[in-house]
C-alpha positions as CSV (number, residue, x, y, z in Angstrom):
1,M,-0.3,0.1,0.1
2,G,1.3,3.3,-1.1
3,W,1.2,6.9,0.5
4,L,-1.7,7.8,-1.6
5,D,-3.8,4.4,-0.5
6,W,-3.3,5.1,2.8
7,L,-4.4,9.1,2.3
8,W,-7.2,8.0,0.4
9,R,-8.4,5.3,3.0
10,L,-8.0,7.9,5.8
11,F,-10.0,11.0,4.3
12,T,-12.9,8.2,2.8
13,G,-13.3,6.4,6.2
14,S,-11.8,3.0,5.3
15,G,-9.7,1.7,7.9
16,A,-6.0,2.1,7.7
17,D,-4.2,-1.0,7.9
18,R,-1.0,0.5,8.4
19,S,0.6,3.7,9.2
20,P,3.0,5.5,6.5
21,Q,6.2,4.8,9.0
22,E,5.4,1.0,8.8
23,L,5.0,1.3,5.1
24,T,8.3,3.2,4.8
25,S,9.9,0.3,6.8
26,A,8.3,-2.3,5.0
27,R,9.8,-0.5,1.6
28,G,13.4,-0.5,3.2
29,T,13.7,3.0,3.1
30,A,13.7,3.9,7.0
31,A,15.9,1.1,8.8
32,D,15.1,-0.4,11.8
33,P,17.6,0.2,15.3
34,A,18.6,-3.2,14.6
35,S,19.8,-2.5,11.0
36,K,22.1,0.3,12.4
37,A,23.4,-1.4,15.1
38,R,24.9,-3.4,12.5
39,R,26.5,-0.8,10.7
40,R,30.1,0.5,10.7
41,P,29.9,4.6,9.8
42,G,32.9,5.4,7.7
43,R,35.1,8.0,8.3
44,R,33.8,11.3,8.0
45,R,34.9,13.2,4.9
46,R,34.9,17.3,4.7
47,L,33.2,17.8,1.2
48,V,35.2,20.7,-0.7
49,P,33.2,23.0,-3.0
50,L,34.5,23.5,-6.5
51,R,35.9,26.4,-7.3
52,Y,36.5,27.3,-11.1
53,R,38.6,30.0,-11.9
54,R,36.7,32.6,-13.9
55,N,37.1,33.2,-17.5
56,P,39.5,36.5,-17.8
57,S,37.7,37.7,-20.7
58,R,34.2,37.9,-18.7
59,S,35.5,39.4,-16.0
60,P,34.8,43.2,-15.4
61,P,37.6,45.8,-16.4
62,A,39.9,47.5,-14.0
63,L,39.0,50.6,-13.3
64,A,41.2,53.6,-13.0
65,A,40.8,56.9,-11.5
66,Q,42.9,58.7,-13.8
67,L,43.8,57.9,-17.3
68,P,46.1,54.6,-17.4
69,Y,47.4,55.1,-20.9
70,R,46.6,56.7,-23.8
71,F,43.6,55.6,-25.9
72,A,42.3,54.4,-22.9
73,R,38.4,54.3,-22.9
74,R,36.1,55.7,-20.3
75,S,33.7,53.4,-17.8
76,A,30.2,53.2,-18.3
77,D,29.9,55.6,-15.2
78,L,32.1,57.9,-17.0
79,R,34.0,58.5,-13.4
80,H,36.8,56.4,-14.1
81,W,38.7,54.6,-16.9
82,N,38.5,51.1,-18.1
83,D,42.1,49.5,-17.7
84,L,42.1,46.6,-20.2
85,R,45.7,45.9,-19.8
86,Q,45.5,43.9,-16.9
87,D,43.9,40.5,-17.8
88,G,46.8,39.3,-19.9
89,Q,48.8,35.9,-19.3
90,P,52.2,37.2,-20.0
91,R,53.9,33.4,-18.9
92,R,51.5,32.1,-21.5
93,L,53.3,34.3,-23.9
94,E,56.7,33.8,-23.0
95,Q,55.8,30.0,-23.1
96,L,54.9,30.4,-26.8
97,G,57.7,32.4,-27.7
98,L,55.5,35.5,-28.9
99,P,56.3,39.0,-27.8
100,V,54.7,40.0,-24.5
101,L,52.5,43.1,-25.3
102,A,50.0,44.9,-22.8
103,G,48.4,48.1,-24.6
104,P,49.1,50.3,-27.4
105,D,52.5,51.7,-26.2
106,D,54.0,48.3,-26.2
107,I,52.4,47.4,-29.6
108,A,53.7,50.8,-30.7
109,C,57.7,50.3,-29.7
110,W,57.4,46.6,-31.0
111,L,56.7,48.2,-34.2
112,S,59.3,51.0,-33.8
113,L,56.4,53.3,-34.8
114,S,54.7,56.0,-32.1
115,A,51.2,55.4,-30.4
116,G,49.5,57.8,-32.9
117,E,51.1,55.9,-36.1
118,V,49.7,52.8,-34.7
119,A,46.0,54.3,-34.0
120,W,46.0,55.8,-37.6
121,L,46.9,52.3,-39.2
122,T,43.7,50.8,-36.7
123,G,41.2,53.6,-38.0
124,R,41.0,54.5,-34.5
125,F,40.6,58.3,-35.5
126,W,37.4,57.3,-38.3
127,E,33.8,58.3,-37.4
128,G,32.7,54.8,-38.7
129,R,33.7,51.4,-38.5
130,S,35.6,51.7,-42.3
131,A,37.3,54.7,-44.1
132,P,35.2,57.4,-45.0
133,R,36.2,57.1,-48.6
134,V,38.3,54.4,-50.5
135,A,41.1,57.3,-50.8
136,A,41.5,57.2,-47.2
137,S,41.9,53.3,-46.6
138,H,45.1,51.8,-45.8
139,Y,44.2,49.1,-48.8
140,H,43.9,48.9,-52.5
141,Y,40.7,47.5,-54.0
142,R,40.4,45.3,-57.2
143,W,37.5,42.9,-58.2
144,I,38.2,39.5,-59.8
145,A,35.4,37.3,-61.6
146,K,35.1,34.0,-60.2
147,R,34.9,30.8,-62.4
148,R,31.2,30.2,-61.8
149,G,29.8,33.5,-61.4
150,G,29.9,36.4,-59.2
151,R,33.1,38.4,-58.1
152,R,35.7,38.2,-55.7
153,L,37.4,41.6,-53.7
154,I,41.2,41.6,-53.6
155,E,42.2,44.1,-50.4
156,A,45.9,44.4,-50.8
157,P,47.3,46.7,-47.8
158,K,49.3,49.6,-48.5
159,S,53.2,49.4,-47.8
160,R,53.2,51.0,-43.9
161,L,50.3,48.7,-43.1
162,K,51.9,45.7,-45.2
163,R,54.9,46.0,-43.1
164,V,53.3,46.2,-39.9
165,Q,51.2,42.8,-40.8
166,Q,54.4,41.1,-42.0
167,Q,55.7,41.6,-38.8
168,I,52.7,40.3,-36.9
169,L,53.1,37.4,-38.9
170,A,56.7,36.1,-38.4
171,E,56.6,37.2,-34.9
172,I,53.5,36.0,-33.6
173,L,50.9,34.5,-35.9
174,G,53.9,32.1,-37.7
175,R,54.9,30.6,-34.3
176,I,51.4,29.2,-33.8
177,P,51.2,25.8,-35.6
178,P,47.7,25.2,-37.1
179,H,45.7,21.7,-37.2
180,V,47.6,19.2,-38.8
181,A,44.4,19.0,-41.5
182,A,45.4,22.2,-42.7
183,H,47.7,22.2,-45.5
184,G,47.2,25.5,-47.0
185,F,49.8,28.4,-46.4
186,V,51.8,26.2,-43.9
187,T,55.7,25.9,-44.0
188,G,56.4,22.2,-45.0
189,R,52.7,21.6,-46.5
190,S,51.7,22.0,-49.9
191,I,49.4,21.1,-52.7
192,Q,50.8,17.6,-52.6
193,T,50.5,16.8,-49.0
194,N,47.2,17.6,-49.2
195,A,46.5,15.1,-51.6
196,Q,48.4,12.1,-50.8
197,P,45.9,10.9,-48.0
198,H,43.3,10.5,-50.6
199,V,45.4,8.4,-53.2
200,G,43.7,4.9,-54.1
201,Q,40.4,5.7,-51.8
202,R,37.5,4.2,-52.8
203,V,35.1,7.3,-52.8
204,L,36.2,11.0,-52.8
205,L,33.8,13.8,-51.1
206,K,35.0,17.3,-51.9
207,L,33.4,20.6,-49.9
208,D,33.9,24.3,-50.3
209,L,33.7,26.9,-47.5
210,E,31.5,30.1,-48.8
211,N,33.5,33.2,-48.7
212,F,35.9,32.0,-46.4
213,Y,38.1,35.1,-45.5
214,P,34.9,37.6,-44.9
215,S,33.4,35.0,-42.7
216,V,36.4,35.6,-40.1
217,T,34.8,38.5,-38.5
218,Y,36.8,41.1,-36.3
219,P,35.6,39.4,-32.9
220,R,36.4,35.8,-34.1
221,V,40.3,37.8,-34.7
222,T,40.3,39.2,-31.2
223,A,39.5,35.7,-29.7
224,I,42.2,34.1,-31.7
225,F,44.7,37.0,-30.0
226,R,43.0,36.7,-26.4
227,S,43.2,32.3,-26.2
228,L,47.3,33.2,-27.2
229,G,47.5,34.9,-23.8
230,Y,47.3,38.9,-24.9
231,S,44.9,41.4,-22.7
232,R,41.9,42.6,-24.0
233,E,43.6,45.9,-24.8
234,A,46.2,44.3,-26.9
235,A,44.0,41.8,-28.7
236,I,41.7,44.8,-29.6
237,W,44.6,46.6,-31.4
238,L,46.4,43.7,-33.1
239,A,43.0,42.7,-34.7
240,R,42.2,45.9,-36.0
241,L,45.7,46.3,-37.4
242,V,44.7,42.7,-39.2
243,T,41.1,42.9,-40.3
244,T,39.2,45.9,-42.5
245,A,35.9,47.1,-43.3
246,V,35.3,48.4,-47.1
247,P,34.4,52.2,-47.3
248,P,30.5,52.4,-48.7
249,N,31.7,54.4,-51.6
250,L,33.7,51.2,-53.1
251,W,30.3,50.5,-54.9
252,E,28.8,53.2,-57.3
253,A,25.4,52.9,-56.0
254,G,26.9,54.0,-52.1
255,R,25.9,50.3,-51.1
256,P,26.3,46.9,-52.3
257,S,24.2,45.3,-55.1
258,D,24.9,41.9,-54.1
259,V,23.5,40.5,-50.4
260,A,26.5,38.5,-50.2
261,E,28.8,41.3,-50.7
262,T,27.4,43.2,-47.7
263,R,29.8,41.1,-45.5
264,Y,32.5,43.6,-46.8
265,L,30.9,46.2,-44.7
266,R,31.8,44.5,-41.4
267,R,35.4,44.1,-39.9
268,H,36.6,40.7,-41.4
269,L,39.8,39.0,-43.0
270,P,41.1,40.7,-46.0
271,Q,42.1,38.3,-49.0
272,G,45.2,40.0,-50.2
273,A,46.7,40.5,-46.4
274,P,49.8,38.3,-45.3
275,T,48.2,37.7,-41.8
276,S,44.9,36.6,-43.3
277,P,45.8,32.9,-44.1
278,A,47.5,32.1,-40.8
279,L,44.5,33.9,-39.1
280,A,42.0,31.9,-41.2
281,N,43.8,28.3,-40.5
282,L,43.6,29.2,-37.1
283,S,39.9,30.2,-36.8
284,A,39.2,26.9,-37.9
285,F,41.2,24.9,-36.1
286,V,38.1,23.8,-33.8
287,L,36.3,23.1,-37.2
288,D,39.4,20.6,-38.5
289,L,39.7,19.2,-34.9
290,R,35.4,18.2,-35.2
291,L,35.9,17.3,-38.9
292,A,39.0,14.8,-38.2
293,G,37.4,13.6,-35.3
294,L,34.2,12.7,-37.3
295,A,36.1,11.2,-40.4
296,R,38.1,9.0,-38.3
297,S,34.5,7.5,-37.0
298,F,33.8,6.5,-40.5
299,N,37.1,5.4,-41.3
300,A,37.7,8.1,-43.5
301,Q,40.6,10.6,-44.1
302,Y,40.0,14.5,-43.6
303,T,42.4,17.5,-45.0
304,R,41.6,21.1,-45.7
305,Y,43.6,23.2,-48.1
306,A,42.3,27.0,-47.2
307,D,38.4,26.7,-48.1
308,D,38.8,23.3,-49.8
309,L,37.6,20.6,-47.7
310,T,38.2,16.8,-48.4
311,F,37.1,13.7,-47.6
312,S,38.0,9.9,-48.5
313,G,37.5,6.2,-47.8
314,G,36.6,3.0,-48.7
315,E,33.2,0.9,-48.8
316,V,32.4,1.7,-45.3
317,F,32.6,5.7,-45.6
318,Q,31.0,5.3,-49.3
319,R,27.8,3.4,-47.4
320,S,27.9,5.8,-45.1
321,L,27.8,9.2,-47.2
322,A,24.0,9.5,-46.7
323,V,24.5,9.9,-42.8
324,F,28.1,11.5,-42.7
325,L,27.0,14.6,-44.9
326,P,24.7,15.9,-42.9
327,L,26.9,15.6,-40.0
328,V,29.8,17.7,-41.7
329,R,26.9,20.5,-42.5
330,Q,25.9,20.4,-39.0
331,I,29.5,21.1,-37.9
332,V,30.2,23.9,-40.5
333,A,27.2,25.6,-39.6
334,Q,28.0,25.5,-35.6
335,E,31.5,27.0,-36.3
336,Q,29.7,29.6,-38.2
337,F,31.1,28.9,-41.5
338,R,29.0,28.2,-44.6
339,L,29.3,25.5,-47.1
340,N,28.6,26.0,-51.0
341,S,26.5,23.4,-52.4
342,R,27.2,24.2,-56.0
343,K,31.0,23.2,-55.5
344,T,29.7,20.0,-53.1
345,A,31.1,16.5,-55.4
346,V,31.5,12.8,-54.7
347,Q,34.0,11.1,-57.0
348,R,34.3,7.3,-56.8
349,A,37.3,5.5,-58.2
350,S,35.7,4.8,-61.6
351,Q,36.1,8.4,-62.0
352,R,38.9,10.8,-62.4
353,Q,39.5,11.6,-58.6
354,R,41.3,15.0,-58.0
355,V,42.0,17.1,-55.1
356,T,43.3,20.5,-55.3
357,G,44.2,20.2,-59.2
358,V,45.9,16.9,-58.5
359,V,44.8,13.2,-59.8
360,V,44.7,10.7,-56.6
361,N,43.3,7.5,-58.2
362,S,46.3,5.4,-58.1
363,K,49.0,8.0,-57.4
364,L,50.0,11.5,-57.3
365,N,49.9,12.8,-60.9
366,I,49.0,16.0,-63.0
367,R,45.8,16.0,-65.8
368,R,46.7,15.6,-69.1
369,E,44.9,18.6,-70.1
370,D,47.2,20.7,-68.0
371,Y,50.3,19.1,-69.2
372,D,49.4,19.5,-72.8
373,R,48.4,23.1,-72.2
374,L,51.7,24.3,-70.9
375,K,53.5,21.9,-73.3
376,A,51.7,23.8,-75.5
377,T,52.7,27.3,-74.2
378,L,56.3,26.2,-74.0
379,K,56.3,25.5,-78.0
380,N,54.2,28.6,-78.6
381,C,57.4,30.6,-76.6
382,I,60.1,29.1,-78.9
383,Q,58.5,29.7,-81.9
384,Y,56.8,33.0,-81.3
385,G,58.6,34.4,-78.4
386,P,57.9,34.4,-75.0
387,T,56.4,37.6,-74.6
388,S,53.3,36.4,-77.2
389,Q,52.5,34.1,-74.4
390,N,52.5,36.5,-71.4
391,R,49.0,37.2,-71.6
392,E,48.4,37.7,-67.9
393,R,51.5,40.1,-68.0
394,H,53.5,38.4,-65.1
395,P,56.7,40.4,-64.4
396,E,59.0,37.5,-64.1
397,F,57.6,35.3,-66.7
398,A,60.6,33.3,-66.8
399,S,60.1,32.4,-63.0
400,H,56.4,31.8,-63.5
401,L,56.8,29.0,-66.0
402,R,59.9,27.2,-64.3
403,G,57.3,27.3,-60.9
404,R,54.7,25.5,-63.3
405,I,57.4,23.0,-64.6
406,A,58.7,22.5,-61.2
407,F,55.1,21.8,-59.9
408,V,54.7,18.9,-62.8
409,T,58.1,17.4,-62.0
410,S,56.8,16.8,-58.3
411,L,53.9,15.2,-59.4
412,N,55.5,13.1,-62.4
413,S,59.3,13.1,-63.4
414,Q,59.1,12.1,-66.5
415,R,56.7,14.6,-67.6
416,G,58.5,17.2,-66.2
417,A,61.8,16.3,-67.7
418,K,60.4,16.6,-71.2
419,L,58.7,20.3,-70.0
420,L,62.5,21.4,-68.7
421,A,63.7,20.5,-72.1
422,L,61.5,22.7,-74.0
423,F,61.9,25.6,-71.5
424,E,65.8,25.5,-72.1
425,Q,65.2,26.2,-76.0
426,I,63.3,29.1,-75.5
427,D,65.1,32.5,-76.7
428,W,64.2,35.1,-74.0
429,N,66.1,37.9,-76.0
430,R,62.7,37.6,-78.3
């Protein structure tokens, strides 16, 4: 008889044959004195409460009664100054071999510039988030057409900002290794190392991240520098040196005509800056970590070259594609990226399988069409002169051709030797 039955009998007049205490003892939840005597109490242990270290990025900023450093901002009550230099981790920076920078003065000294020059490069004196016009920007802008429609904006930094970004790359970003699955713009890795894990696989799945660089926004870049150990103030200044927002007058109508181009109006990684590839790889570290783990659970291989994602595997992976692909889409969306559905491709062993332009069916090789095209270019250089074939106006056309031949040689030494023999017959004085 339970509690409800006992209460029902009590209020309806039915005799309660047993009390609640008897019912509890019968179920064994309340032990009798005899059972207590048989028990031996264990040693008392003091419960220690769990204490978690507070995330420094979420802690309130330190307040100062006087201006702590140049360009410090007022607090919310307008009676104090925010000192955002106090939450850095200098010991962590030293362990990583990175320069210890706490604020704008440290950054200016490290860059051999004045604090005012650094503030000017970050756009701190602009009223909005971007330069008021293209002429005042620190970048050169150029639109290039995409092969499958649309256009891409190339944002190349001007000389002074480029030198600063090169120093940030050499002394900070270049010392932080990306995920092992990332092969694009990483020292010691290349297109060949990206394609090698997929040689001789039964099925190949290729995906593409849409608008990779513009998807990496200013808050995300700031978080990268914070994760390295920099204070909030230093992370903000460093992030502004390597991100940009496009002036609205870049478009004739004063605003983008394409919805996809509106992302250029917010601060993002510029495609054309020397720091952008390294920052893009670091921003995708968790994405690579999760996709590599997902691939392992399906007995598959995973690599990424910039915005190109490649998976490959055997029969188990091939039979699981219907389940695998939605999981990939879910992870990509959770990591705040977007897949280009038009570039999703599945290539089986019966087809020609290509990874970043390299054929991987049985071994690394170059496409026959690419080899024939380069061979024809070299023959035309011999017959008509190299100037007639330099349609893209490469300033160092000979070095350009040598680089293409070296790439072919790394994949197929016999074909590379034939192309090199043709190259040596070119008369560069014509």
